[in-house]
C-alpha positions as CSV (number, residue, x, y, z in Angstrom):
1,M,-1.5,-7.7,-24.1
2,G,-0.4,-11.2,-24.5
3,T,2.8,-12.2,-22.9
4,T,5.0,-10.8,-20.1
5,S,7.7,-9.9,-22.7
6,Q,5.2,-7.7,-24.5
7,L,4.3,-6.0,-21.3
8,V,7.9,-5.3,-20.5
9,W,8.8,-4.1,-24.0
10,S,5.7,-1.8,-23.9
11,M,6.7,-0.3,-20.6
12,L,10.3,0.2,-21.8
13,F,9.1,1.9,-25.0
14,G,6.6,4.0,-23.0
15,A,9.4,5.2,-20.7
16,I,11.6,6.1,-23.7
17,G,8.5,7.8,-25.3
18,L,8.1,9.9,-22.2
19,G,11.7,11.1,-22.6
20,F,11.1,12.0,-26.2
21,F,7.8,13.7,-25.4
22,V,9.3,15.9,-22.7
23,Y,12.3,16.7,-24.8
24,G,10.2,17.6,-27.8
25,K,7.8,19.7,-25.8
26,K,10.6,21.7,-24.0
27,Q,12.7,22.2,-27.2
28,K,9.6,22.8,-29.4
29,A,10.9,20.0,-31.7
30,V,8.1,18.4,-33.7
31,I,9.7,15.0,-34.6
32,P,10.8,13.9,-31.0
33,F,7.4,15.1,-29.7
34,L,5.4,13.0,-32.2
35,V,7.8,10.0,-31.8
36,G,7.1,10.2,-28.0
37,I,3.4,10.1,-28.6
38,A,3.8,7.2,-31.0
39,L,5.9,5.3,-28.5
40,F,3.1,5.6,-26.0
41,V,0.4,4.5,-28.4
42,F,1.7,1.9,-30.8
43,P,2.1,-1.1,-28.3
44,Y,-1.7,-1.2,-28.0
45,F,-2.0,-2.1,-31.7
46,I,0.8,-4.7,-32.2
47,A,0.3,-8.2,-30.8
48,N,3.5,-9.8,-32.2
49,T,6.5,-9.3,-29.9
50,Y,9.1,-9.3,-32.7
51,L,7.1,-6.7,-34.6
52,L,6.6,-4.7,-31.4
53,V,10.4,-4.5,-30.8
54,A,11.2,-3.8,-34.5
55,T,8.6,-0.9,-34.6
56,G,9.8,0.5,-31.3
57,V,13.5,0.5,-32.4
58,A,12.6,2.1,-35.7
59,L,10.6,4.8,-33.9
60,I,13.5,5.5,-31.5
61,A,15.9,5.8,-34.4
62,L,13.6,8.1,-36.4
63,P,14.6,11.4,-34.7
64,Y,18.3,10.8,-35.4
65,F,17.7,10.5,-39.1
66,V,14.8,13.0,-39.6
67,R,15.5,16.6,-38.6
68,L,13.1,19.5,-39.1
């Protein structure tokens, strides 16, 4: 991690990811479950804060557009 903002954004996306993960597991919904896992993991691989936020927002929006 680099800056404080990256840490805060990572924690926020991790908390939202926990919500998606629990929802996907209880409802047996694949997309929210996988998005939850992705929201946990992706901040470790992205160092740029703007790219981190853009990727996080895209992942959060994904279950609303992709339904299986």
